[in-house]
C-alpha positions, 0 to 999 in steps of 0.5 A, a space after each residue: 505401516 510406515 518404515 521407521 527408517 523413512 521417519 528418521 531420515 525425513 523427519 527433520 525435513 517435515 519438522 523444518 517444513 512445519 516450522 517454516 509454514 508456522 513462521 510464514 503465517 506469523 510474518 503475514 499475521 502482523 501485516 495490519 499492525 505495521 506503519 503509523 497509527 491513528 493520531 500519529 503524524 505522517 512520517 514523510 512529507 511525500 516529496 520525491 524526485 519522481 512523480 506526476 507532479 514533480 517537487 510536490 509535497 504533502 501540502 501541495 496534494 492536500 485538500 481543505 480537510 486533508 488527504 487520502 493516501 493509497 499505497 499500492 503494490 504496482 500499477 503494472 502487474 497487480 490486477 488488484 491494485 489496478 482495479 482499486 485505483 480505477 474504483 478510487 477514480 470514480 469517487 475522486 470528485 466526491 472526496 474532493 467535494 468533501 475536502 479530501 484530495 487523493 494521491 496514490 504511491 507505488 514503487 513503479 517507475 514514473 513512466 509505468 505510472 504515467 502509462 497507467 494513468 493515461 490508459 485508465 484516465 486517472 484523475 488524481 496524482 500518483 507518486 513514483 517511489 522506485 527506491 521505496 523511500 516514502 514506503 520505508 518511512 511509513 514502515 509498510 515495506 513488504 519484507 516478505 519479498 526477496 531483495 533480489 526480486 524485481 518485486 522488492 520495494 512494494 508496500 503492503 496496500 495501506 490507505 491513510 486518511 490524513 488531516 490537513 495538518 498531517 495527523 492520521 485520522 483513519 487507516 485501512 488495511 486488509 491482511 490479504 493483499 487480494 482484498 482491498 477496503 471498499 472505497 464506498 465504505 471509506 467514503 461513508 466513514 468520512 460522512 460521519 
């Protein structure tokens, strides 16, 4: 039998852990509800003082039908993002032929992004948002990261398909950052 003194002494710890685990799951459960929705206008023109195409805006990045915006955690340390970005590279010309251009946004520094783009031969532009200004405007900042952490500023990995006039046509996100919407699936969804 368990000694009642132990239960009384450590019961509050068990209770606190239980509530922490429940609240942590609640915080993660709403990831797919963040940010602008289909039909909304994008909350940023994507202009930033950083990036592979300085002083560019939404209009500069957009194809005849629109723009696909990939928000990724990091090109430096996130293997899921790195793999995703390489996958999108393989479909870039198909999207471009369809009338959609692609741009990726990360909190990484311009130098980090440029190194990744060069090493992986990325064809589409990537925007450096080291102060997470664009990420914050979209409302997809990962607030589960401590502000003192080096990882603070990362977005939840969202994908937005936006019309040439700036209206969100489709949005894709997975509750688990390790899973990413299939680039092939998104491509097929735009063929309809």
